[in-house]
N, C-alpha and C positions, 0 to 999 in steps of 0.2 A: 809615706807610710799612712799619713791621712787619707790620700786619694785611693788607697787601696781598702782601707776600712769602709770609705764613702761608697765604693763601688759593691761591697759586700751588702751594706745597707741596702742599698738600691735593688740589689738582686732578690734579697729576702723581703723586701717591702712588696716587689712586685710579685713575688710567687705567694705572698699569704692570702689574697682573695681565694685563688684556686684552692690553697689548702682547706679553706674554709667550705667551699663548695663541694668538696671530695665526697663528705659524707652523705650529700643529697642526690649522688649518682646512682644508687640502687633504688631509691624512691623513684625518680624520675624513669629508670628502666622499667621498674613495676607499673608506673602508671601507662608506659607505652603497652604492657602486655595484657591490658586491661581489656578482655572481650567487650565488642560492642553487640548489644542484642538488636536484633529486629523482630518487631511482632506485627504480624498480618492478621488484620481484622481483629474484631471483638474490642473490648476495652483495653487501653494501653496500660501497661503494668505501672506500679506506683513508684515515683521517684521522689523522696522526701528530699534528701539533700541535693540532688542536682537536678531537679526538674526544671530548673531555668536554662540548663544547656542542652536541652532535649529539644529536637525540631520534628516537623510532622509533613510527610510529602504523601501525595496521592499517586497510585501507580494507575496509568492511563489504561493498562490492559484489564486489570481486575476491579479498579476502583477502590480497593482496599487502601486502607492508610498504615503507612510505614513509619515508625516511631525510631528515628536514628539517632544516635549521641553524636555530640559535636566533634568528636575525635574519630569519625567514621573512617576517615582517611589513614589512620595508624594500622588499619587492618591489612594494609598491603604487606605482602609478605617479605618484602626486602628492608622494610623499615627497622626491624629490631636487629638484624645481624650489623645493618650499618651504624646505626647509633649504638650498639655494644661495641664495635670496632672502634668508634670515635672516642667512646667514652674511656676505653682501655689505654689508648694511647695518650689521652688527655691525662689519665692518672699517671702513667709512665714518665711524664713529662714535669713533674711537679719539683723534683730536686734539681733541676738543671737550671743555670741562669739564662740561657739563651737557646735558639734553635738555630738549625744552619740547613743547607740544601734548597733545592730549588722547591720543595713542598713545605718548607718553614717547620717540619717536625722532628728532622733528624738530628740524632746526636748518638755517640757512641757509649753505651752502658760500660762503667768503671766500677771495680776492676773486672777484668776478662776473667769468668769461671766457668770452668768446663767440668765440674764435679758434682757429686750430690744428684738429686733427683733431676737435674736439668743438664745431667752429662750427656756427651755426643752419643756414648752408646744406647742410651736411652732413648735420645731421639730417633736414631736409627731403628732400634727395636720397634717404637711406635709406627715408623713409616712401613718397614717390612710387614708387621703385624695386621696393619689397616689392609694393605693390599692382598696378604693371604686371606684376611677375613672376608673381603669383598669377593674373591675370587672362590673360595670355598662355599660361601654364602650362595652365589648365584649358581654355580654348578649343582649344588645338593638341593635346592628348593626349587629350580627352574622359574623359568619366567609365567608364574601363574598369579592369580590373585592373592594379595597380601605380601607376606614377608619376601618370597622369592623375587616378585616383581620389583619391590623396592630394591632389592639387592643389585638387580641388573640397571634399574636406573641409576644407582649410587656408581657402578662400574661404569655405565655411561658417562656420568658426570666426570670421574676422575680421569677417565683415558683421555678425553677431548680436552678436558681443563689442563692436563699436563701437556699435551701438544701446545696449546696455546701460551703457556707459561715458559715452554722451551722456546717457542718462536719470540717471544717477549725478550728472554734472556739473552739471545744470539742478537736482537735487536739493539738492545740500549747498553749492552756489555758493561754494567756498572761496577765499579770496584766494591768489596765487601771491607766492612769497618776495620778488621785487623790489619789490612793493607796499608792503613795509615795514609790514604789519598784524599781522605775528605770525601761527603755525601755528594759533592757535585762532579765528582769524577765517573762520568759517562763515556761510552764510546772507548773504552780502556782495553785494547786487546782481545784477550779470551776471558776476561772476568764475566761473570754471571749472576749478580747480587738480584738484580730488579726483574721480575718479582720472587718472591719466596716459592720455590715449587713444591716443599714440603708441607706449608700452611695451605697453599693452593688444595693439596692432596686431602689434607684433614677436612678442609671446609666443604669441599664437594662429595666427600664421603659422608659428613654428617647431615648436610642439607636434606636429600630426598627423605630420611628418614623421620628428620622433624618436621617437614612438609605433610607428610602422609599420617603422623601419627600424633600429632600436636594437639588436637583436638581430644583424642581418645585417652592419652597419656600426657598431660601437660609437663610431666617431669622430663619428657624427652629433650626440653631445650636445654637440660644439663651437658648434652652431648656436645655444646657449643665449647666447652671446657677444653676439649681436645686441640682446636684450633688457637685457642689461648694459650694453653700449655707449649705448644710447638712454638708459637710466635715468641713467647717470652725467652723460652729457652734458645732459640737462634740469636736472639738479640744480645742474650746474657753472655754467649760464647762469642759474640762479636761477629756472627756470620752474615747478618742481615741488619740493615737499618730499619727503621720504624715503618718508613713508606714500602718496603719491601713487603713486609709481613701484612700490612693494610691492604695492599694492592693484591696479594696472594690471597687474603681472606676474601675479598670483594670477588675476585676472579673465581675462585672456587664455589662461593654461593651463588653467583650468576649462572653457571654451569650447572649447580644442582637443580635450579629453579628449572633452567631449561629441561634439563632431563625429566624431572618429576611432571613435566606438563604434556611429555610424550606417552600415548597410550601404548606404543609399541617401541621399546628401546632400540637405539640404531644398531646396537652392537648385536641384538636378536636377528635385525633383519641382514646384517651383513655376514654373519656367522652361519655354518650349517643348522639346520633345525634340530639335530639330535643333541647339539651342544646345550640349547637352551630347555631342553625337556626336562632335566634334573633327575638326579640320581634317586631322590626321595620318592618321585612318583614312578620311575623305571621299574624299582624293586618293591 
């Protein structure tokens, strides 16, 4: 009895610092989102509170001085989705006493819940709705400047990220949580838990829109709630481990970034030209 109480006390003590740090996660994420401004020529903008963190460099081509903040490297486009995924999984980890699996972050959410807003029917509705929205948007607007082009980029990302996710599933053949084989059960027959294909789809769908519109409409970052919702729903129904949804999130984001860098989407090059013209332009 005393040993059980001691173990429970040890777990509670170990988790206490993480609980205290959790409220700071939104503040840290906000700091990562702060844009770093570059001022070319003229007098540098005044920085009252953070003047000590500003450095100056000279451009060899123009001779103009560039004033860059110390956090300039946070402008990398992959930083925010990665940090958000890690923070999300850290928050999910609070109430567990220990982690398992080869990645050290996997555990089964208990009890298994397949009802309410995270029901399987809602998850499938989101999946089919995303595919339908991509196809309808691409075919209606066509591959032109603006919204139609982003829809085709999103379709590019989703299609090829889906191929990659399926290849990884058949390669690793990981057992799902509800099969009660543990998070280290890889190469188990026809199991296909790693990575999450549905989270891959959501991340690849939203990433091109975020990268295209993030400066004009900063609220577009809220689209990341789609992969967050799907990730939590898949774990709540014990369909995926934490590392499954994290890998799917990173895979979809990576293909979304790749697609956003292409001037001509790969699907546009492959499919007949008439498909990418768009009904909006045709009529």
